[in-house]
MIPA-479845 format. One record per atom (N, C-alpha, C): chain; y, x, z. Coordinates in steps of 0.1 Angstrom, whole numbers. Each point is the difference from the previous one (the first is absolute). Layout:
N
NODE ch    yy    xx    zz
NODE  A     Y     X     Z
...
//
This chain:
228
NODE ch    yy    xx    zz
NODE  A    78  -178  -207
NODE  A    -5    15     2
NODE  A   -13     3    -7
NODE  A     6    11    -4
NODE  A    -7    10    -5
NODE  A   -14    -1    -1
NODE  A    -5    -2   -15
NODE  A   -12     8     5
NODE  A   -10    12    -6
NODE  A    -3     7    16
NODE  A     1    14    -8
NODE  A   -20     3    -8
NODE  A    -7    -6    11
NODE  A   -16    -1    -4
NODE  A    -2   -14    -3
NODE  A    -9    -2   -14
NODE  A    -6    -7    -6
NODE  A   -14     6    -2
NODE  A   -11   -12     6
NODE  A   -10    -3    -2
NODE  A    -9    -5    -8
NODE  A    -2     1    -7
NODE  A   -17   -13   -12
NODE  A    -6     5    -4
NODE  A   -10   -10    11
NODE  A   -18     1    -5
NODE  A    -3    10     2
NODE  A     6    12    14
NODE  A    -6    14    -2
NODE  A   -12     7     3
NODE  A    -7     7    -9
NODE  A   -18     1     4
NODE  A     4     8    -3
NODE  A   -13    12     7
NODE  A     3    12     3
NODE  A   -20    -4     2
NODE  A   -13    12    -8
NODE  A    -8    -4    -3
NODE  A    -9    13     4
NODE  A    -2     4    12
NODE  A   -11    20    -6
NODE  A   -13     1     2
NODE  A    -3     8    -7
NODE  A   -15    -2    -7
NODE  A   -12    12     9
NODE  A    -5   -14     3
NODE  A   -13    17    13
NODE  A   -14     0    -8
NODE  A    -6     8    -6
NODE  A   -12     2    -9
NODE  A     3   -17   -11
NODE  A   -10   -14     7
NODE  A     3    -8    -9
NODE  A     5   -12     1
NODE  A    -2     9    15
NODE  A    16   -14     3
NODE  A     9     3     3
NODE  A    11   -16     2
NODE  A    12    -3     0
NODE  A     6    -3     8
NODE  A     8     7     9
NODE  A     9     1    10
NODE  A    14   -18    -6
NODE  A     1    -4     2
NODE  A    10    -9     0
NODE  A    12     1    14
NODE  A    15    11     1
NODE  A     4     3     8
NODE  A    10    -8     5
NODE  A     6    -6   -14
NODE  A    12    -6    -8
NODE  A    -8   -10    -7
NODE  A     8   -15     8
NODE  A   -13    -5    -6
NODE  A    12   -14   -11
NODE  A    11     0     1
NODE  A     4    -2   -12
NODE  A    17   -11    20
NODE  A    15    15    -3
NODE  A     1    -4    10
NODE  A    16    -3    -6
NODE  A     2    -8     3
NODE  A    16    -9     1
NODE  A     8     2     8
NODE  A     9     9     0
NODE  A    14     5     5
NODE  A     8     2    -2
NODE  A    17    -6     6
NODE  A     6     7    -6
NODE  A    10     4    14
NODE  A     5    10    -3
NODE  A     5     3    20
NODE  A    17     7    -4
NODE  A     7    -8     7
NODE  A    20     1    -9
NODE  A     8    15     8
NODE  A    10     0    -5
NODE  A     7    11     3
NODE  A     5     0    15
NODE  A     2     9    12
NODE  A    -2     3    16
NODE  A    -6   -15     5
NODE  A   -11     3    -2
NODE  A   -18    -9     5
NODE  A    -1     8    11
NODE  A    -9    -7    10
NODE  A    -3    11    11
NODE  A   -13    -3    -2
NODE  A   -14     2    -4
NODE  A   -15    -4    -4
NODE  A   -12     0     3
NODE  A    -4    -1    10
NODE  A   -15     1     8
NODE  A   -13    -4   -10
NODE  A    -8    12    -7
NODE  A   -11    -7    -5
NODE  A    -9     1    11
NODE  A   -11    -7     5
NODE  A    -7    -3     7
NODE  A   -18    -2    -9
NODE  A    -9     3    11
NODE  A   -13    -5    -6
NODE  A    -7    12     5
NODE  A   -12   -11    -1
NODE  A   -10    12     7
NODE  A    -8    11    -9
NODE  A    -7     9     4
NODE  A     1    10    -7
NODE  A   -15    -6   -15
NODE  A    10    11   -10
NODE  A   -14    -7   -11
NODE  A     5   -15    -7
NODE  A    12    -7     4
NODE  A    12    -4    -9
NODE  A    11     4    -3
NODE  A     2    11    -8
NODE  A     2     2   -10
NODE  A    15    10     6
NODE  A     2     0     9
NODE  A    16    -3     4
NODE  A     7    18    -4
NODE  A   -10     9     6
NODE  A     2    19    -8
NODE  A     0    -2   -15
NODE  A    -8    -6    -4
NODE  A     0     2   -13
NODE  A    11   -10   -11
NODE  A     8    -7     8
NODE  A    17    -6     0
NODE  A     9     8     0
NODE  A    -6     6     5
NODE  A    14     8     9
NODE  A     3    13   -15
NODE  A   -11     1     5
NODE  A    -6    15   -14
NODE  A     1    -5   -19
NODE  A     6   -12     3
NODE  A     6    -5   -15
NODE  A    14   -10     6
NODE  A     3     3     5
NODE  A    18    -1     2
NODE  A     5    10    -2
NODE  A    -6     9     4
NODE  A     4    17     3
NODE  A    -5     3    -7
NODE  A    -6     0   -10
NODE  A     2     5   -13
NODE  A    -8    13    -2
NODE  A    -6     1    11
NODE  A   -15     8    -4
NODE  A   -10    -1    -4
NODE  A    -1   -14    -6
NODE  A   -16    -3    -6
NODE  A     7   -16    -9
NODE  A    -7     5    -7
NODE  A     1   -11    -9
NODE  A    -9   -15    -5
NODE  A     7    -4     1
NODE  A    -9   -16    -1
NODE  A   -17    -4    -7
NODE  A   -10     0    -3
NODE  A     0    -7   -12
NODE  A     1   -11    -5
NODE  A     5   -13     0
NODE  A     6    -6    -6
NODE  A     8   -11     7
NODE  A     9    -9    -8
NODE  A    14    -4    10
NODE  A    11     4    -1
NODE  A    12    -4     8
NODE  A    17     2    -4
NODE  A     0     7    14
NODE  A    10    16    -5
NODE  A     9     0    13
NODE  A    10     7    -8
NODE  A     6   -15     4
NODE  A    20    14    -4
NODE  A     7     4    18
NODE  A     8     9    -2
NODE  A     5     8    12
NODE  A    14     3    -7
NODE  A    14   -13     6
NODE  A     7     4    -3
NODE  A     4     0   -14
NODE  A    -7    -9   -10
NODE  A     6    -9   -11
NODE  A   -12    11    -7
NODE  A    -3    14     3
NODE  A    -8     2   -12
NODE  A   -18     0     3
NODE  A    -5    -3   -16
NODE  A   -14    -3     3
NODE  A   -15    18     1
NODE  A     3    -1    20
NODE  A    -9    16    -4
NODE  A   -10    -4    -7
NODE  A   -13   -12    -1
NODE  A    -7    11   -14
NODE  A     8     7   -11
NODE  A    11    -4    -7
NODE  A     9     6   -13
NODE  A     2    20     4
NODE  A    -4    -1    15
NODE  A     8    14    -3
NODE  A   -14    15     5
NODE  A     5     6    -2
NODE  A    -2    18     3
NODE  A    -4     6     8
NODE  A    -5     8    -5
NODE  A    -7     2    21
NODE  A    16    12     0
NODE  A     8     1    -5
NODE  A     9     8     1
NODE  A    14    -8     3
NODE  A    -3   -14    -4
NODE  A    11   -13     1
NODE  A    -2    -1    17
NODE  A   -19    -5     0
NODE  A    -5    -3    13
NODE  A     5     9    11
NODE  A    -6    17    -2
NODE  A     3     6    14
NODE  A    19    -1    -1
NODE  A     8     0    -9
NODE  A    17    -4     0
NODE  A     2   -13    15
NODE  A    -7    -6    -6
NODE  A    12   -16     5
NODE  A   -15     8    18
NODE  A    -8     3     1
NODE  A   -10     4    14
NODE  A    13     8     7
NODE  A     3    11   -12
NODE  A    12     2    13
NODE  A    15     1     0
NODE  A     4   -13    -7
NODE  A    18    -6     2
NODE  A    -5    -4     9
NODE  A    -3   -14    -8
NODE  A    -4   -19     7
NODE  A   -12    -6     9
NODE  A   -10    17     2
NODE  A    -9   -10    15
NODE  A     0    12     8
NODE  A     7    -4    16
NODE  A    -9    14     7
NODE  A   -16   -11     8
NODE  A    -1    12     1
NODE  A   -18     3     5
NODE  A     2     5    14
NODE  A    -5   -14    12
NODE  A    -8     7    10
NODE  A   -14     2     5
NODE  A    -1     6     5
NODE  A   -24    -2     0
NODE  A     1     1    18
NODE  A   -16    -6    -1
NODE  A     2    -1    15
NODE  A    -6    16     6
NODE  A    -3     8   -17
NODE  A    -1    16     7
NODE  A     9     4     2
NODE  A    12     2    -1
NODE  A    13     4    -3
NODE  A     6    12   -13
NODE  A   -17     3    -9
NODE  A    -3    12    -8
NODE  A    14     9    -1
NODE  A     2     6    12
NODE  A    11     9    -3
NODE  A    -8    11    -1
NODE  A    11    11    -4
NODE  A    -8    18    -6
NODE  A     1     5     9
NODE  A    -7     7    12
NODE  A    -2     6    10
NODE  A     2    11    -1
NODE  A     4     9   -13
NODE  A    10    14     0
NODE  A    15    -7     6
NODE  A     6    -5    -6
NODE  A    12   -11    -1
NODE  A     5    -4     7
NODE  A    13    11    10
NODE  A     9    -7     8
NODE  A     1   -24    -4
NODE  A     5    -3    13
NODE  A     5   -17     2
NODE  A    10     4   -19
NODE  A    10     7     5
NODE  A    10     3   -12
NODE  A    -1    -1   -13
NODE  A   -13    10    -1
NODE  A    -2     4   -11
NODE  A   -13   -13    -8
NODE  A    -9    -6     3
NODE  A    -6   -10     2
NODE  A     6   -12    -7
NODE  A    13    -8    13
NODE  A    10    -9   -13
NODE  A     2     3   -10
NODE  A     6    20    -4
NODE  A     9     1    -8
NODE  A   -11     4   -14
NODE  A   -13    -5     8
NODE  A    -9     4   -17
NODE  A     7    -7   -10
NODE  A     0   -17     0
NODE  A    -1    -5   -12
NODE  A    11    -1    -6
NODE  A    11    10     9
NODE  A    14    -2   -11
NODE  A    -1    17    -4
NODE  A    -6     7    -1
NODE  A    -4    10    -9
NODE  A    -5    -3   -16
NODE  A   -10   -10    -3
NODE  A     0    -8    -8
NODE  A     9    -7    -5
NODE  A    15    -5     4
NODE  A     4    -9    -3
NODE  A    14    11    -1
NODE  A    -5    13     0
NODE  A    15    12    -5
NODE  A    10    -2    -1
NODE  A     3     0    23
NODE  A     9    -3     4
NODE  A     4    13     7
NODE  A     9     6     1
NODE  A     2    18     4
NODE  A    -2     1    11
NODE  A    -9    10     5
NODE  A    -7     1    20
NODE  A    14    -6     6
NODE  A    11    10     6
NODE  A    10    -5     2
NODE  A     1   -21     7
NODE  A     0    -2   -11
NODE  A     1    -8     3
NODE  A   -16   -16    -1
NODE  A    -5     6     1
NODE  A   -15    -2     4
NODE  A    -5     3    11
NODE  A     6    10     7
NODE  A     0    -4    15
NODE  A     9    -7    14
NODE  A    13     3   -13
NODE  A     9   -12     9
NODE  A    -5   -10    -2
NODE  A    -7    -9   -10
NODE  A    -5   -10    -3
NODE  A    -7    -4    16
NODE  A   -15    10     0
NODE  A    -9     3     4
NODE  A     0    -7    16
NODE  A    12    11     4
NODE  A     7     4    10
NODE  A     6   -11     6
NODE  A     7   -11    -2
NODE  A     8   -11     2
NODE  A    -9   -10     5
NODE  A   -18    -3   -14
NODE  A    -8    -7    -2
NODE  A    -5    -2    13
NODE  A    -8    15     7
NODE  A    -6     6    15
NODE  A     4    -8     6
NODE  A    14     6    -1
NODE  A     8    -3    16
NODE  A     5   -13     1
NODE  A    -2   -14    -8
NODE  A     3   -10    -9
NODE  A   -17    -3    13
NODE  A    -8     5     0
NODE  A   -17    -6     1
NODE  A    -2     4    17
NODE  A    12     9     5
NODE  A     0     3    15
NODE  A    -5    19    -1
NODE  A     1     4   -14
NODE  A    -7    15     3
NODE  A    10     8    -5
NODE  A    10    -1     4
NODE  A     8    13     1
NODE  A    -1    14     6
NODE  A    -9    -5     9
NODE  A    -1    17     6
NODE  A    -7     3    -4
NODE  A   -10    -8    -9
NODE  A   -19     5    -7
NODE  A     5     6   -13
NODE  A    11     7    -4
NODE  A    -4    -1   -14
NODE  A    -8    10    -3
NODE  A    -3    14     3
NODE  A   -10     8     2
NODE  A   -13     4     3
NODE  A     0   -14     9
NODE  A   -15    -2     4
NODE  A    -4     0   -12
NODE  A   -19    10    -1
NODE  A   -11    -9   -10
NODE  A    -4   -14     9
NODE  A    -7    -2   -11
NODE  A   -10   -14     7
NODE  A   -10     5     7
NODE  A    -4    10     2
NODE  A    -8     3    13
NODE  A     6     6    17
NODE  A    17    -2    -5
NODE  A     5     2    12
NODE  A    11   -18     9
NODE  A   -12    -6    -9
NODE  A    10   -16     4
NODE  A   -12    -4     0
NODE  A     5   -13    13
NODE  A    -9   -17     1
NODE  A     0    -9   -14
NODE  A   -11    -7    -3
NODE  A    -5   -11   -12
NODE  A     8    -7    -4
NODE  A    10    -3    14
NODE  A    16    -6    -2
NODE  A     8     8    -6
NODE  A     0     9     4
NODE  A    13    14    -4
NODE  A    -6    -5   -21
NODE  A   -11     5    -2
NODE  A    -7     0    -9
NODE  A    -2    -8   -11
NODE  A     4   -14    10
NODE  A     2   -13    -6
NODE  A    16     3    -9
NODE  A     4    -4     8
NODE  A    11     6    -1
NODE  A    10     5   -10
NODE  A   -10    15     2
NODE  A     6     7   -14
NODE  A    -1    -6   -13
NODE  A   -14    -5    -2
NODE  A    -8    -6   -10
NODE  A     9    -9    -7
NODE  A    12    -9     6
NODE  A     3   -11    -3
NODE  A    17     5     4
NODE  A     6    11     0
NODE  A    14    12    -3
NODE  A    -8    -1   -13
NODE  A   -14     5    -3
NODE  A     0     5   -15
NODE  A    -1   -14   -11
NODE  A     1    -6     6
NODE  A    -7   -16   -10
NODE  A    14    -7    -7
NODE  A    10     7    17
NODE  A    18    -4   -11
NODE  A     0     9    -8
NODE  A     1     8     2
NODE  A     3    12    -5
NODE  A    12     0    -7
NODE  A   -10    -8   -11
NODE  A     5    -2   -21
NODE  A     9   -15    -1
NODE  A     2    -9    13
NODE  A     4   -10     1
NODE  A     5   -11   -10
NODE  A   -21    -4     0
NODE  A   -12    -4    -8
NODE  A     4   -18     3
NODE  A    -1    -9    -1
NODE  A     3   -14    -5
NODE  A   -14    -4    11
NODE  A    -9     6    -2
NODE  A    -9   -10     8
NODE  A   -15    11     7
NODE  A     6     1    16
NODE  A   -10    11    10
NODE  A   -14   -11    -2
NODE  A   -13     1     1
NODE  A   -13     4    -1
NODE  A   -13     0    10
NODE  A     5     1    14
NODE  A   -12     5    11
NODE  A   -11    -5    -2
NODE  A    -9     9     0
NODE  A   -14    -7    -1
NODE  A    -7     1    14
NODE  A    -2    -5    13
NODE  A    -4     3    12
NODE  A    10    11     1
NODE  A    13    -4     9
NODE  A     9    13     4
NODE  A    -3     0    14
NODE  A     0    -6    16
NODE  A    -7     0     7
NODE  A   -13     3     1
NODE  A    -6    -1    -7
NODE  A   -19     1     2
NODE  A   -12    10    10
NODE  A    11    13    -4
NODE  A    -1     5     9
NODE  A     5     8    15
NODE  A    13   -10     5
NODE  A    11     2    10
NODE  A    -5   -10    12
NODE  A     7     9    12
NODE  A    -2   -19    12
NODE  A    12   -11    -2
NODE  A    -5    -8    12
NODE  A     7    -9    -2
NODE  A    23     3    -3
NODE  A    -4     4    11
NODE  A    16     5     4
NODE  A     2     7   -14
NODE  A    -9     4    -8
NODE  A    10     9   -10
NODE  A     1    -4   -15
NODE  A   -15   -11     3
NODE  A     4   -10   -14
NODE  A    11    -5     5
NODE  A     8     1    11
NODE  A     8   -19     0
NODE  A    14    11    -2
NODE  A    -3    17    -2
NODE  A    16     6    -2
NODE  A     1     0   -16
NODE  A   -20     4    -8
NODE  A     3    -9   -14
NODE  A     6    -7     0
NODE  A     0    -8     1
NODE  A    -5   -14    -9
NODE  A    20    -1     2
NODE  A     8     4    13
NODE  A     7    -9     1
NODE  A    10    10   -12
NODE  A    -5    12    -1
NODE  A     6    12   -14
NODE  A     0    -9    -9
NODE  A    -7    -9    -7
NODE  A    -9    -4    -8
NODE  A    16   -13     0
NODE  A     0    -7    10
NODE  A     9   -14    -2
NODE  A    10     6    -3
NODE  A     4    11     5
NODE  A    21    10    -3
NODE  A    -5    -1   -12
NODE  A   -13     8   -10
NODE  A     4    -1   -15
NODE  A    -1    -6    -5
NODE  A    -4   -13     3
NODE  A     1   -13    -5
NODE  A    12    -7     0
NODE  A     6    -1    10
NODE  A    15     0     2
NODE  A     5     6    -3
NODE  A     4    10    -8
NODE  A     5     5    -7
NODE  A    -3    -1   -17
NODE  A   -13    -9    -5
NODE  A     4    -2   -12
NODE  A   -11     3    -5
NODE  A   -11     7     5
NODE  A   -12     1   -10
NODE  A    -7   -12    -2
NODE  A    -7     2    -5
NODE  A   -10    -7    -6
NODE  A   -12    10    12
NODE  A   -13   -10    10
NODE  A    -5     8     6
NODE  A   -12   -10    -3
NODE  A   -16     4    -3
NODE  A    -8    -3     0
NODE  A   -16    11     8
NODE  A    -2    -6    12
NODE  A   -11     4     9
NODE  A    -9    -5     0
NODE  A   -14    10    -4
NODE  A   -14    -6    -2
NODE  A     4     1    19
NODE  A    -9   -12    11
NODE  A    -3     6     7
NODE  A   -13   -11     6
NODE  A    -9    -1    17
NODE  A   -14    -7    -3
NODE  A     5    -6    12
NODE  A    11     9     7
NODE  A     3    -7    15
NODE  A    11   -17    -4
NODE  A     1    -2    10
NODE  A     8   -14    -3
NODE  A    14     1     7
NODE  A    -3    10    11
NODE  A    14     4     7
NODE  A     9     3   -16
NODE  A    -7    12    -4
NODE  A     9     3    -9
NODE  A     9    -5   -11
NODE  A   -10    -7    -4
NODE  A     6   -14    -5
NODE  A     3   -10     0
NODE  A    12    -2    12
NODE  A     0   -10     7
NODE  A    15    10    -2
NODE  A     2    11    -4
NODE  A    14     4     0
NODE  A     7     0   -14
NODE  A   -16    -8    -6
NODE  A     8    -1   -12
NODE  A     5   -15    -1
NODE  A     7     1   -17
NODE  A     6   -16     4
NODE  A    -5    -9   -13
NODE  A   -16     4    -6
NODE  A    -9    -1    -8
NODE  A   -10     2    -1
NODE  A   -10    -2     1
NODE  A   -18     2     5
NODE  A    -5    -5    -9
NODE  A    -5    10   -11
NODE  A   -15    -6    -8
NODE  A    -9     8    -3
NODE  A    -6   -11     3
NODE  A   -18     8     8
NODE  A   -12    -4   -12
NODE  A    -9    13    -4
NODE  A    -3    -5   -15
NODE  A   -16    -5     8
NODE  A    -6     0    -8
NODE  A   -11    -2     5
NODE  A   -15    -3   -12
NODE  A    -9     4    -9
NODE  A    -6     8    -7
NODE  A     4     3   -13
NODE  A    15     7     0
NODE  A     4     6   -10
NODE  A     8   -14    -7
NODE  A     5    -9     9
NODE  A    13   -10    -6
NODE  A     5     0    12
NODE  A    17   -11     1
NODE  A     3    -7    13
NODE  A    -1    -5     7
NODE  A     0     2     9
NODE  A   -15   -15     2
NODE  A    18    -9     9
NODE  A    10    10     7
NODE  A     9    -7     1
NODE  A    16    11     2
NODE  A    11   -12    -4
NODE  A    14     8    -1
NODE  A     8   -10    13
NODE  A     2     2     5
NODE  A    12    -3    18
NODE  A    10    11    -5
NODE  A    11    -6     1
NODE  A    16     2     1
NODE  A    -3    -4    20
NODE  A     3    13     9
NODE  A     1    -2    15
NODE  A    13    -3     8
NODE  A    13     5   -15
NODE  A     6     5    13
NODE  A    15    -6   -11
//
């Protein structure tokens, strides 16, 4: 199996006045193509910091991050932005949709940066919204949709550039249990179609749908178990 992510002694420090906060304290972790991994850990364990590192939203203080054979610390801001747009799809707990845009416009947004023509953008976005069960909600704005529908729009947007990795940060955190189950089913489908899925969650039930659970504690990997 191809190694898609390789972390060696990954560290992240923050300076708060005179105090140094160690968010990541030496993470060693390999993730392979088409794995479905849940990242877990108590508040302050470093899981959100690690997610930001994996998504190239932040850079490590020390250590090595290799993504698809590229040394992330050697990349320029423009190269990092290109990786974020092309190789990684993000799904956030708070959806991060633009309130004035319709569902189809929100999904199409990353394709503008990719330079795709308007007709192709809209066709691709409609295809994905239909795939997540929102073919009849294309023109609805976020405030006209439920939380579960908004998260589906966010998932469609994450998939629009055909990324190799989907990063989801507490994607069911704001949803009721029935809607959470529906969203998790979508992630299972995404994984079955060949994507690598990395999910941050504090919910054991959600984590059990993954094939591997990595637990963090005090900025290091506390345990790493395959469950399927």
